[in-house]
C-alpha positions in Angstrom: -8.6 58.7 56.3 -8.5 60.3 59.9 -12.0 62.1 60.6 -9.9 65.7 60.9 -8.5 65.1 57.4 -11.0 64.3 56.2 -12.7 67.7 57.8 -10.4 70.0 56.8 -10.8 68.8 52.7 -14.5 69.1 53.1 -14.4 73.0 54.8 -11.7 74.0 51.3 -13.8 72.4 49.1 -16.7 74.3 50.5 -14.4 77.5 50.7 -13.1 77.2 46.9 -16.9 76.7 46.3 -18.3 79.9 48.4 -14.9 82.0 46.0 -16.0 80.5 42.8 -19.9 81.4 43.2 -18.9 85.0 45.0 -16.0 86.0 43.3 -14.6 84.5 39.8 -18.6 84.1 38.7 -19.2 88.2 39.4 -15.6 89.3 37.4 -17.0 87.1 34.6 -20.2 89.1 34.2 -20.7 91.0 31.2 -23.5 92.5 31.8 -22.5 94.8 34.9 -19.7 96.8 31.8 -16.5 96.8 31.3 -15.4 98.3 34.7 -16.4 95.3 36.8 -15.0 92.6 34.3 -12.3 91.2 36.0 -11.1 87.6 33.8 -9.0 86.6 31.0 -11.5 84.2 30.9 -13.3 85.7 27.8 -10.5 85.5 25.8 -10.4 81.5 25.7 -14.0 81.8 24.4 -13.4 84.7 22.3 -10.4 82.4 20.0 -13.0 79.4 20.3 -15.7 80.9 18.9 -13.2 82.5 16.6 -11.9 79.2 15.9 -15.1 77.2 15.1 -16.7 79.9 13.1 -13.4 79.3 10.5 -11.2 82.2 11.7 -8.2 82.9 13.3 -7.9 81.9 16.9 -4.9 85.0 17.0 -7.2 87.9 15.7 -9.7 86.9 18.3 -10.3 90.0 21.4 -11.8 89.5 24.8 -14.2 92.6 25.2 -11.8 94.3 27.3 -9.8 94.1 23.9 -7.3 91.4 24.9 -5.8 89.2 22.4 -5.3 85.1 22.3 -1.8 84.0 22.9 -2.5 80.2 24.2 -1.9 77.2 22.2 -5.1 76.6 19.6 -5.6 73.4 21.0 -7.5 74.9 24.0 -9.4 76.9 21.8 -10.1 73.8 20.3 -11.4 72.5 24.0 -13.5 75.4 25.4 -16.1 74.7 22.6 -17.9 72.8 25.4 -18.5 75.9 27.4 -19.9 78.2 25.0 -23.2 76.8 25.4 -23.0 78.5 29.3 -23.2 81.7 30.5 -20.1 83.3 30.7 -20.2 83.4 34.2 -21.5 79.8 34.5 -18.9 78.6 32.3 -15.7 81.1 34.0 -17.1 79.1 37.4 -17.0 76.1 35.5 -13.1 76.6 34.6 -12.4 77.5 38.2 -14.2 74.3 39.3 -12.6 72.3 36.5 -9.2 74.2 37.8 -9.6 73.4 41.8 -10.1 69.9 41.0 -7.2 69.3 39.0 -4.9 71.1 41.6 
């Protein structure tokens, strides 16, 4: 790999990491109130909690009142993220999404 290309990839990765830490984590926090909560990530976690407690994921709602409208498999796959604080789980989901990109 050409050194300039490697440097560009490192800079892009660093920028994505900083953005995730400074923005994505902050938008997912629930302790600052709903006026600062700016993500649909909690829709996924609410549906996952519903699935694992034997309830209908399509009846689950996020703290902002949004409903889950995605495939049930996604709610099932979100189970490991329920073990983390919501802002850390949102950050990890963001990193996985960037990695997939």
